C-alpha positions in Angstrom: 35.8 2.2 59.2 32.4 2.4 57.4 33.6 5.4 55.3 36.7 3.5 54.3 34.6 0.5 53.3 32.5 2.7 51.1 35.6 4.3 49.5 36.9 0.8 48.6 33.5 -0.7 47.6 33.5 -3.2 44.8 30.9 -2.7 42.2 28.3 -5.4 42.1 28.3 -6.9 38.6 24.6 -7.4 38.8 24.2 -3.6 38.7 24.9 -2.2 35.3 23.6 0.3 32.8 21.8 -1.3 29.8 23.6 -1.4 26.5 22.8 1.6 24.2 19.5 1.1 22.4 20.0 1.9 18.7 16.3 2.0 18.1 15.4 4.9 20.3 14.6 7.8 18.1 17.2 10.5 18.0 14.9 12.9 16.1 11.1 13.3 15.8 10.9 15.4 12.7 7.7 15.3 10.7 8.0 14.3 7.1 6.5 16.5 4.4 8.3 15.5 1.2 5.5 13.4 -0.4 3.1 15.4 -2.6 0.5 12.7 -2.8 -2.7 13.2 -0.9 -4.1 9.7 -1.5 -2.4 6.3 -1.2 0.3 5.8 -3.8 2.0 2.7 -5.2 5.7 3.1 -4.3 6.3 -0.4 -5.8 4.2 -1.8 -8.6 6.1 -4.4 -10.7 6.7 -8.1 -11.0 7.6 -8.3 -7.4 4.2 -7.1 -6.2 2.4 -4.0 -4.9 3.3 -1.8 -2.0 1.0 1.1 -1.1 2.1 4.1 0.9 0.6 7.2 2.3 2.5 9.8 4.2 0.6 11.2 7.3 -0.7 14.7 6.8 -3.5 14.6 9.3 -2.5 13.0 12.6 0.9 14.6 12.5 2.7 12.4 14.9 6.2 10.8 14.5 4.7 7.4 14.2 3.9 4.9 11.5 3.0 1.3 10.6 4.4 -1.0 7.9 2.6 -4.2 6.9 3.9 -6.8 4.5 2.5 -10.0 3.2 5.2 -12.2 1.7 3.5 -14.5 -0.8 5.0 -18.0 -0.9 3.6 -21.1 -2.7 5.4 -23.2 -0.1 3.1 -22.2 2.8 -0.1 -23.7 1.5 0.9 -26.5 -0.8 -0.2 -29.3 1.5 -1.6 -29.8 5.1 2.0 -30.5 6.2 3.4 -27.2 4.8 0.4 -25.4 6.3 1.3 -26.8 9.7 5.0 -26.1 9.2 4.3 -22.5 8.4 2.5 -22.0 11.6 5.2 -23.8 13.6 7.9 -21.8 11.8 6.3 -18.5 12.9 6.1 -19.7 16.5 9.7 -20.9 16.5 10.9 -17.7 15.0 9.0 -15.6 17.6 10.5 -17.7 20.4 14.0 -17.2 19.0 13.5 -13.5 18.6 12.2 -12.9 22.2 15.4 -11.5 23.7 16.3 -9.6 20.5 12.9 -7.9 20.4 13.0 -6.7 24.0 14.8 -3.3 23.3 12.1 -2.4 20.7 9.4 -2.2 23.4 11.6 0.3 25.3 12.0 2.3 22.1 8.2 2.4 21.5 8.3 -0.1 18.6 6.5 -3.3 18.0 6.9 -6.4 15.7 4.2 -8.9 14.7 4.7 -12.1 12.8 2.1 -14.5 11.5 1.2 -17.0 8.8 -1.8 -17.3 6.6 -3.0 -19.2 3.6 -1.2 -16.8 1.3 2.2 -16.6 3.0 4.1 -14.9 5.9 2.7 -11.7 7.5 5.2 -9.2 8.9 4.3 -5.9 10.6 6.2 -3.2 12.4 4.9 -0.1 14.1 5.7 2.7 16.5 8.0 5.7 16.4 8.9 6.2 12.8 12.6 7.3 12.6 14.0 3.8 13.1 11.0 1.9 11.6 12.4 1.2 8.1 15.7 -0.1 9.6 13.8 -2.3 12.1 11.8 -3.9 9.2 15.1 -4.6 7.4 16.7 -6.1 10.5 13.7 -8.4 11.1 13.9 -9.5 7.4 17.5 -10.4 8.0 16.5 -12.8 10.7 13.6 -14.6 8.9 15.8 -17.6 8.0 17.6 -17.9 11.4 16.2 -20.6 13.7 18.0 -20.3 17.1 15.8 -22.2 19.6 16.7 -25.6 21.2 15.0 -29.0 20.7 13.7 -28.7 24.2 12.1 -25.3 23.5 10.6 -26.7 20.3 9.1 -29.6 22.2 7.4 -27.1 24.5 6.0 -25.2 21.4 4.6 -28.5 20.1 3.0 -29.3 23.5 1.3 -26.0 23.6 0.2 -26.5 20.0 -1.3 -29.9 20.8 -3.2 -28.4 23.8 -4.7 -25.8 21.6 -6.0 -28.5 19.3 -7.4 -30.5 22.2 -9.0 -27.4 23.7 -10.8 -26.7 20.4 -13.2 -29.5 21.2 -14.2 -27.7 24.4 -15.1 -24.4 22.8 -18.6 -23.2 22.4 -20.6 -24.8 19.6 -20.9 -21.4 17.9 -17.0 -21.0 17.8 -16.6 -24.5 16.3 -19.3 -23.8 13.8 -17.6 -20.6 12.7 -14.3 -22.4 12.2 -15.9 -25.2 10.1 -17.8 -22.6 8.1 -14.6 -20.6 7.4 -12.8 -23.7 6.1 -15.7 -24.6 3.9 -16.0 -21.2 2.4 -12.2 -20.8 1.8 -10.9 -22.6 -1.3 -7.4 -22.6 0.1 -7.9 -23.7 3.7 -7.0 -27.1 5.2 -9.1 -28.5 8.0 -7.3 -29.1 11.3 -8.2 -32.8 10.9 -5.8 -33.0 8.0 -2.8 -31.6 9.7 -3.2 -32.3 13.5 -2.0 -36.0 13.1 1.2 -34.7 11.5 2.3 -32.7 14.5 4.3 -35.4 16.3 6.3 -36.3 13.2 7.7 -32.8 12.6 11.1 -32.0 14.0 13.0 -28.8 14.6 15.2 -29.8 11.6 12.1 -29.9 9.5 11.3 -26.3 10.5 14.8 -25.2 9.7 14.5 -26.8 6.2 11.2 -25.0 5.7 12.7 -21.7 6.8 15.4 -22.1 4.1 12.9 -23.0 1.4 9.8 -20.9 2.0 11.4 -17.7 0.6 12.9 -19.2 -2.5 10.2 -17.6 -4.7 8.2 -14.8 -3.2 6.0 -11.8 -4.1 4.9 -8.9 -1.9 1.7 -7.1 -1.0 2.2 -4.3 1.4 0.9 -1.0 2.9 2.5 1.6 5.0 1.1 4.8 6.6 2.6 7.5 8.7 5.6 9.7 9.2 7.8 7.9 6.6 9.8 8.6 3.5 8.5 6.9 0.3 12.0 6.2 -0.8 12.6 4.2 2.4 9.6 2.1 1.5 11.1 1.2 -1.9 14.3 0.3 -0.1 12.6 -2.2 2.1 11.3 -4.2 -0.8 14.7 -4.1 -2.5 16.3 -5.3 0.8 13.7 -8.1 1.2 14.7 -9.7 -2.1 18.4 -9.2 -1.6 18.5 -10.4 2.0 16.4 -13.5 1.4 18.1 -14.2 -2.0 14.6 -14.7 -3.4 13.3 -15.1 -7.0 10.0 -13.6 -8.1 7.0 -15.8 -7.6 4.8 -16.0 -10.7 1.5 -14.3 -10.5 -0.5 -17.5 -11.2 1.0 -19.1 -8.0 0.0 -16.3 -5.7 -3.1 -17.1 -3.6 -6.1 -14.8 -4.0 
Protein backbone atom coordinates (compact mmCIF):
# COMPACT_ATOMS: atom_id res chain seq x y z
CA UNK A 1 0.00 0.00 0.00
CA UNK A 2 2.85 2.38 0.82
CA UNK A 3 4.57 1.68 -2.50
CA UNK A 4 1.32 2.40 -4.36
CA UNK A 5 0.95 5.66 -2.44
CA UNK A 6 4.45 6.67 -3.47
CA UNK A 7 3.75 5.78 -7.11
CA UNK A 8 0.69 8.03 -7.12
CA UNK A 9 2.11 10.81 -5.00
CA UNK A 10 1.01 14.36 -5.83
CA UNK A 11 3.81 16.88 -6.12
CA UNK A 12 3.64 19.49 -3.41
CA UNK A 13 3.40 22.91 -5.15
CA UNK A 14 5.62 24.35 -2.40
CA UNK A 15 8.50 22.29 -3.81
CA UNK A 16 9.76 23.67 -7.11
CA UNK A 17 12.92 24.51 -8.98
CA UNK A 18 13.70 28.23 -9.10
CA UNK A 19 13.21 30.04 -12.39
CA UNK A 20 16.29 30.23 -14.61
CA UNK A 21 18.62 33.02 -13.49
CA UNK A 22 19.62 34.98 -16.60
CA UNK A 23 22.39 36.79 -14.70
CA UNK A 24 24.49 33.75 -13.83
CA UNK A 25 27.63 33.92 -16.03
CA UNK A 26 27.73 31.44 -18.87
CA UNK A 27 31.40 32.19 -19.63
CA UNK A 28 34.29 33.60 -17.62
CA UNK A 29 36.61 34.63 -20.45
CA UNK A 30 39.16 37.31 -19.57
CA UNK A 31 39.09 40.41 -21.80
CA UNK A 32 42.27 41.60 -23.52
CA UNK A 33 40.99 43.83 -26.35
CA UNK A 34 41.79 47.24 -24.80
CA UNK A 35 45.33 48.48 -25.56
CA UNK A 36 45.30 51.22 -22.89
CA UNK A 37 47.47 50.69 -19.82
CA UNK A 38 46.07 53.69 -17.94
CA UNK A 39 42.49 54.86 -17.39
CA UNK A 40 40.89 56.07 -20.63
CA UNK A 41 37.87 58.27 -21.31
CA UNK A 42 35.45 56.07 -23.23
CA UNK A 43 32.95 58.95 -23.10
CA UNK A 44 34.03 62.60 -23.11
CA UNK A 45 31.39 64.88 -24.62
CA UNK A 46 28.51 67.16 -23.64
CA UNK A 47 26.91 64.32 -21.70
CA UNK A 48 29.85 64.02 -19.30
CA UNK A 49 32.91 61.87 -18.68
CA UNK A 50 33.17 58.13 -18.23
CA UNK A 51 36.58 56.67 -17.33
CA UNK A 52 37.41 53.04 -17.98
CA UNK A 53 40.35 50.74 -17.36
CA UNK A 54 40.41 47.10 -18.33
CA UNK A 55 41.93 44.82 -15.72
CA UNK A 56 45.34 43.52 -16.69
CA UNK A 57 46.72 42.81 -13.21
CA UNK A 58 44.19 41.01 -11.01
CA UNK A 59 42.95 38.86 -13.91
CA UNK A 60 39.62 37.84 -12.49
CA UNK A 61 36.28 37.80 -14.36
CA UNK A 62 34.93 40.57 -12.16
CA UNK A 63 34.36 44.31 -12.46
CA UNK A 64 32.75 47.41 -10.98
CA UNK A 65 30.79 50.16 -12.73
CA UNK A 66 30.00 53.39 -10.91
CA UNK A 67 27.84 56.22 -12.24
CA UNK A 68 26.88 59.59 -10.84
CA UNK A 69 23.83 60.95 -12.65
CA UNK A 70 23.89 64.73 -12.26
CA UNK A 71 20.50 66.40 -11.87
CA UNK A 72 19.71 69.95 -10.85
CA UNK A 73 16.41 68.68 -9.40
CA UNK A 74 18.12 66.87 -6.51
CA UNK A 75 19.53 69.83 -4.65
CA UNK A 76 17.44 72.80 -5.72
CA UNK A 77 15.76 73.19 -2.30
CA UNK A 78 15.51 71.45 1.10
CA UNK A 79 12.35 69.72 -0.15
CA UNK A 80 13.99 68.23 -3.26
CA UNK A 81 17.01 67.23 -1.15
CA UNK A 82 14.65 65.24 1.09
CA UNK A 83 12.66 63.91 -1.87
CA UNK A 84 15.83 62.56 -3.47
CA UNK A 85 16.72 60.58 -0.37
CA UNK A 86 13.16 59.27 0.02
CA UNK A 87 13.08 58.39 -3.69
CA UNK A 88 16.20 56.23 -3.37
CA UNK A 89 14.75 54.41 -0.33
CA UNK A 90 11.44 53.88 -2.12
CA UNK A 91 13.21 52.61 -5.23
CA UNK A 92 15.35 50.15 -3.24
CA UNK A 93 12.28 48.85 -1.42
CA UNK A 94 10.46 48.30 -4.70
CA UNK A 95 13.45 46.51 -6.22
CA UNK A 96 14.04 44.12 -3.30
CA UNK A 97 12.47 41.03 -4.87
CA UNK A 98 13.82 41.84 -8.32
CA UNK A 99 17.35 42.16 -6.93
CA UNK A 100 17.33 38.80 -5.15
CA UNK A 101 18.60 36.70 -8.12
CA UNK A 102 21.63 38.97 -8.49
CA UNK A 103 23.04 37.88 -5.13
CA UNK A 104 22.85 34.26 -6.29
CA UNK A 105 24.68 35.25 -9.48
CA UNK A 106 27.49 36.99 -7.59
CA UNK A 107 26.31 40.50 -8.47
CA UNK A 108 25.48 43.55 -6.37
CA UNK A 109 23.60 46.82 -6.91
CA UNK A 110 23.95 50.03 -4.87
CA UNK A 111 21.74 53.11 -5.10
CA UNK A 112 22.15 56.43 -3.30
CA UNK A 113 21.62 60.17 -3.50
CA UNK A 114 24.05 63.01 -2.95
CA UNK A 115 24.18 66.77 -3.34
CA UNK A 116 25.09 66.30 -6.98
CA UNK A 117 22.59 63.70 -8.11
CA UNK A 118 21.78 59.98 -8.04
CA UNK A 119 24.56 57.43 -7.47
CA UNK A 120 24.33 54.04 -9.13
CA UNK A 121 26.87 51.21 -8.82
CA UNK A 122 26.98 47.57 -9.89
CA UNK A 123 29.70 45.01 -9.28
CA UNK A 124 30.55 41.34 -9.36
CA UNK A 125 31.08 38.79 -12.11
CA UNK A 126 31.58 40.77 -15.30
CA UNK A 127 29.84 38.89 -18.16
CA UNK A 128 26.33 40.13 -17.30
CA UNK A 129 27.35 43.37 -15.58
CA UNK A 130 26.71 45.79 -18.50
CA UNK A 131 23.25 44.29 -19.01
CA UNK A 132 22.52 44.52 -15.29
CA UNK A 133 23.38 48.24 -15.33
CA UNK A 134 21.02 48.78 -18.27
CA UNK A 135 18.24 46.82 -16.56
CA UNK A 136 18.60 48.89 -13.39
CA UNK A 137 18.48 52.10 -15.44
CA UNK A 138 15.23 50.89 -17.04
CA UNK A 139 13.66 50.76 -13.56
CA UNK A 140 14.79 54.13 -12.22
CA UNK A 141 11.43 55.77 -12.91
CA UNK A 142 9.27 52.87 -11.74
CA UNK A 143 7.82 53.28 -8.23
CA UNK A 144 6.04 50.07 -7.22
CA UNK A 145 5.61 50.16 -3.44
CA UNK A 146 2.32 50.71 -1.59
CA UNK A 147 1.27 53.66 0.57
CA UNK A 148 1.60 51.42 3.62
CA UNK A 149 5.21 50.57 2.73
CA UNK A 150 5.93 54.25 2.13
CA UNK A 151 4.55 55.14 5.57
CA UNK A 152 6.94 52.58 7.09
CA UNK A 153 9.87 54.20 5.23
CA UNK A 154 8.87 57.62 6.54
CA UNK A 155 8.59 56.25 10.09
CA UNK A 156 12.11 54.84 9.91
CA UNK A 157 13.29 58.12 8.46
CA UNK A 158 11.80 60.07 11.34
CA UNK A 159 13.43 57.70 13.84
CA UNK A 160 16.81 58.33 12.27
CA UNK A 161 16.27 62.06 12.68
CA UNK A 162 15.23 61.63 16.32
CA UNK A 163 18.17 59.35 17.06
CA UNK A 164 20.61 61.92 15.75
CA UNK A 165 20.13 63.91 18.95
CA UNK A 166 21.29 60.85 20.91
CA UNK A 167 24.56 60.42 19.04
CA UNK A 168 27.92 61.27 20.49
CA UNK A 169 28.83 64.94 20.52
CA UNK A 170 31.75 64.25 18.19
CA UNK A 171 29.41 62.71 15.58
CA UNK A 172 27.03 65.63 15.79
CA UNK A 173 29.90 68.11 15.55
CA UNK A 174 31.23 66.32 12.47
CA UNK A 175 27.82 66.56 10.78
CA UNK A 176 27.46 70.29 11.50
CA UNK A 177 31.01 70.88 10.30
CA UNK A 178 30.36 69.06 7.01
CA UNK A 179 27.25 71.15 6.37
CA UNK A 180 29.09 74.39 7.09
CA UNK A 181 32.01 73.51 4.83
CA UNK A 182 29.82 72.35 1.94
CA UNK A 183 28.35 75.16 -0.13
CA UNK A 184 25.64 72.84 -1.52
CA UNK A 185 24.37 71.14 1.65
CA UNK A 186 21.09 71.72 3.46
CA UNK A 187 20.98 71.29 7.21
CA UNK A 188 18.55 68.67 8.51
CA UNK A 189 16.68 71.40 10.38
CA UNK A 190 15.60 72.78 7.00
CA UNK A 191 14.04 69.58 5.66
CA UNK A 192 13.01 67.45 8.68
CA UNK A 193 9.81 69.49 9.19
CA UNK A 194 8.81 68.71 5.58
CA UNK A 195 8.74 64.93 6.02
CA UNK A 196 5.11 64.53 7.10
CA UNK A 197 3.80 66.56 4.16
CA UNK A 198 5.45 64.41 1.47
CA UNK A 199 3.29 61.70 -0.08
CA UNK A 200 4.07 58.70 -2.27
CA UNK A 201 2.58 60.62 -5.20
CA UNK A 202 5.13 63.37 -4.57
CA UNK A 203 7.92 60.79 -4.85
CA UNK A 204 6.42 59.44 -8.10
CA UNK A 205 6.35 62.94 -9.56
CA UNK A 206 9.95 63.48 -8.46
CA UNK A 207 10.99 60.19 -10.14
CA UNK A 208 9.44 61.39 -13.41
CA UNK A 209 11.13 64.81 -13.27
CA UNK A 210 14.57 64.21 -11.77
CA UNK A 211 15.99 62.74 -15.02
CA UNK A 212 14.62 65.34 -17.43
CA UNK A 213 18.06 66.92 -17.79
CA UNK A 214 21.10 64.94 -16.72
CA UNK A 215 24.84 64.59 -17.12
CA UNK A 216 27.11 61.73 -16.13
CA UNK A 217 30.36 61.16 -14.36
CA UNK A 218 31.47 57.56 -14.17
CA UNK A 219 34.26 55.09 -13.77
CA UNK A 220 34.52 51.38 -14.51
CA UNK A 221 37.33 48.92 -13.85
CA UNK A 222 37.71 45.24 -14.49
CA UNK A 223 37.05 42.52 -17.00
CA UNK A 224 34.89 44.61 -19.34
CA UNK A 225 34.73 45.68 -22.96
CA UNK A 226 35.15 49.46 -23.50
CA UNK A 227 32.46 49.42 -26.20
CA UNK A 228 29.98 48.05 -23.68
CA UNK A 229 30.74 51.02 -21.43
CA UNK A 230 29.89 53.46 -24.22
CA UNK A 231 26.66 51.55 -24.76
CA UNK A 232 25.65 52.04 -21.12
CA UNK A 233 25.74 55.84 -21.45
CA UNK A 234 23.81 55.71 -24.74
CA UNK A 235 21.22 53.48 -23.10
CA UNK A 236 20.97 55.79 -20.07
CA UNK A 237 19.88 58.78 -22.14
CA UNK A 238 17.58 56.72 -24.37
CA UNK A 239 15.85 54.83 -21.56
CA UNK A 240 15.33 57.89 -19.35
CA UNK A 241 14.47 60.11 -22.35
CA UNK A 242 16.81 62.72 -20.92
CA UNK A 243 18.20 65.93 -22.30
CA UNK A 244 21.74 67.11 -21.52
CA UNK A 245 22.18 69.14 -18.35
CA UNK A 246 24.23 72.30 -19.04
CA UNK A 247 27.69 72.36 -17.50
CA UNK A 248 26.95 75.41 -15.37
CA UNK A 249 24.12 73.56 -13.60
CA UNK A 250 26.26 70.59 -12.55
CA UNK A 251 27.29 70.69 -8.90
CA UNK A 252 31.04 70.65 -8.22
